[in-house]
TORSE-462370 format. One line per 3 residues: number of its first residue (from 0); for each residue x, y, z of C-alpha. Coordinates in nm, 2 decimals, decimal comma, m for minus. Layout:
BEGIN
NUM	X Y Z; ... $
//
This chain:
BEGIN
0	0,72 3,21 5,62; 0,88 2,87 5,70; 0,81 2,55 5,57 $
3	0,93 2,19 5,52; 0,93 2,21 5,16; 1,04 2,48 4,89 $
6	0,79 2,71 4,78; 0,57 2,65 4,45; 0,55 2,90 4,21 $
9	0,21 2,99 4,21; 0,22 3,09 4,58; 0,60 3,28 4,52 $
12	0,36 3,47 4,27; 0,09 3,52 4,51; 0,34 3,66 4,76 $
15	0,53 3,89 4,53; 0,15 4,07 4,44; 0,10 4,07 4,81 $
18	0,42 4,23 4,89; 0,39 4,50 4,63; 0,11 4,68 4,84 $
21	0,31 4,67 5,18; 0,53 4,89 5,37; 0,88 4,82 5,49 $
24	0,91 4,62 5,82; 1,10 4,86 6,02; 1,11 5,27 6,06 $
27	1,36 5,38 5,85; 1,57 5,49 5,68; 1,88 5,33 5,82 $
30	2,11 5,52 5,59; 2,25 5,23 5,44; 2,31 5,40 5,11 $
33	2,55 5,66 5,28; 2,79 5,40 5,39; 2,92 5,23 5,73 $
36	2,99 5,55 5,91; 2,65 5,71 5,84; 2,44 5,35 5,90 $
39	2,19 5,42 6,19; 2,16 5,09 6,41; 1,86 5,17 6,63 $
42	1,84 4,96 6,97; 1,78 4,57 6,93; 1,96 4,59 6,58 $
45	2,30 4,47 6,49; 2,54 4,61 6,21; 2,72 4,35 6,01 $
48	3,01 4,47 5,75; 3,23 4,27 5,57; 3,47 4,38 5,26 $
51	3,72 4,17 5,03; 3,90 4,19 4,72; 3,74 3,97 4,47 $
54	3,93 4,04 4,13; 4,16 4,30 3,97; 4,10 4,50 3,65 $
57	3,85 4,68 3,47; 3,75 4,35 3,31; 3,68 4,21 3,64 $
60	3,46 4,49 3,77; 3,26 4,45 3,46; 3,21 4,09 3,53 $
63	3,11 4,15 3,89; 2,87 4,39 3,77; 2,71 4,11 3,52 $
66	2,72 3,89 3,79; 2,52 4,12 4,04; 2,24 4,16 3,79 $
69	2,21 3,78 3,75; 2,23 3,76 4,12; 2,51 3,54 4,18 $
72	2,62 3,66 4,52; 2,29 3,48 4,62; 2,39 3,16 4,45 $
75	2,51 2,95 4,73; 2,33 2,62 4,73; 2,13 2,70 5,05 $
78	2,04 3,02 4,92; 1,90 3,16 4,61; 1,67 3,41 4,45 $
81	1,36 3,30 4,32; 1,26 3,54 4,09; 1,61 3,59 3,91 $
84	1,43 3,79 3,62; 1,39 4,06 3,87; 1,59 4,35 3,76 $
87	1,83 4,59 3,97; 1,60 4,88 3,99; 1,40 5,08 4,27 $
90	1,09 4,96 4,38; 1,14 4,56 4,27; 1,09 4,29 4,49 $
93	1,36 4,03 4,55; 1,25 3,69 4,66; 1,52 3,54 4,87 $
96	1,49 3,15 4,95; 1,71 2,99 5,22; 1,73 2,64 5,37 $
99	1,84 2,58 5,74; 1,79 2,30 5,99; 1,54 2,12 5,74 $
102	1,32 2,45 5,71; 1,29 2,65 5,41; 1,22 3,02 5,43 $
105	1,10 3,26 5,17; 1,21 3,64 5,25; 1,09 3,92 5,03 $
108	1,28 4,26 5,02; 1,21 4,60 4,80; 1,51 4,76 4,65 $
111	1,51 5,11 4,79; 1,82 5,27 4,62; 2,08 5,18 4,34 $
114	2,41 5,32 4,30; 2,54 5,30 3,98; 2,86 5,53 3,87 $
117	3,19 5,48 3,70; 3,38 5,30 4,00; 3,10 5,15 4,21 $
120	2,79 4,94 4,16; 2,54 4,83 4,36; 2,21 4,85 4,56 $
123	2,03 4,81 4,88; 1,69 4,68 5,00; 1,46 4,70 5,29 $
126	1,28 4,39 5,43; 0,90 4,38 5,40; 0,68 4,19 5,64 $
129	0,73 3,88 5,47; 1,08 3,83 5,57; 1,23 3,69 5,89 $
132	1,47 3,97 5,98; 1,39 4,37 5,98; 1,63 4,61 5,85 $
135	1,84 4,69 5,54; 2,14 4,53 5,37; 2,35 4,71 5,09 $
138	2,57 4,50 4,82; 2,85 4,72 4,67; 3,09 4,67 4,40 $
141	3,42 4,89 4,41; 3,69 4,97 4,17; 4,02 5,16 4,26 $
144	4,14 5,28 3,95; 4,49 5,33 4,09; 4,56 4,98 4,21 $
147	4,30 4,79 3,96; 4,16 4,64 4,29; 3,77 4,51 4,27 $
150	3,62 4,51 4,61; 3,27 4,35 4,72; 3,12 4,51 5,03 $
153	2,84 4,38 5,23; 2,65 4,62 5,48; 2,35 4,51 5,70 $
156	2,15 4,69 5,98; 1,92 4,43 6,10; 1,71 4,24 6,39 $
159	1,49 3,93 6,39; 1,16 3,95 6,34; 1,00 3,65 6,32 $
162	0,96 3,44 6,61; 1,13 3,11 6,52; 1,41 3,37 6,40 $
165	1,43 3,55 6,76; 1,39 3,21 6,93; 1,70 3,09 6,75 $
168	1,88 3,40 6,74; 2,25 3,24 6,81; 2,19 3,00 6,51 $
171	2,05 3,30 6,31; 2,35 3,51 6,36; 2,56 3,23 6,23 $
174	2,35 3,19 5,91; 2,39 3,57 5,87; 2,78 3,55 5,88 $
177	2,78 3,23 5,67; 2,59 3,40 5,43; 2,84 3,67 5,40 $
180	3,15 3,45 5,40; 3,02 3,25 5,12; 2,85 3,54 4,93 $
183	3,22 3,70 4,92; 3,36 3,36 4,82; 3,09 3,32 4,56 $
186	3,19 3,64 4,39; 3,55 3,62 4,38; 3,53 3,27 4,25 $
189	3,31 3,36 3,97; 3,54 3,61 3,85; 3,82 3,36 3,90 $
192	3,66 3,12 3,64; 3,54 3,38 3,39; 3,95 3,52 3,40 $
195	4,03 3,16 3,30; 3,79 3,11 3,04; 3,90 3,43 2,89 $
//
């Protein structure tokens, strides 16, 4: 799961094929689809929640939705989606690669649900055994028609599953928080650049 170099395309294809037959790596559901108040946090798991305004107006909401489909919230340099052709659809496997402390990790999750409504759009995935963490994460966009505000909301319930992730737990937690901060910043910056181009 950890390596000193990026994963090859052929190895990724093998992992994706293997993951299709695997169950989730935790006893669920963790109810992330129901939101912050109803999320289930078993013993040993932690809940993370961040929310920020990333834009304003219907056009910004539609641009953010397009950015979700292009996996821009993962486009952070040290994190990226390795199969960007994947659709936001129930059952789809998402492969996310991250680099930290000179090591690369590839983490595979399965999309459990999709939220597609006029005022909100998003999805949630659950981890497979090919993931250094164990749990669920929800990515959600919301549009407030009264104020015109566009919000990006991240909700996760997780615990380390891999030995190295458990051993370096404080660093793992730091990376999780860094991902949330940078993902919010990436989405807001993307909308700002889109509005300038318009």
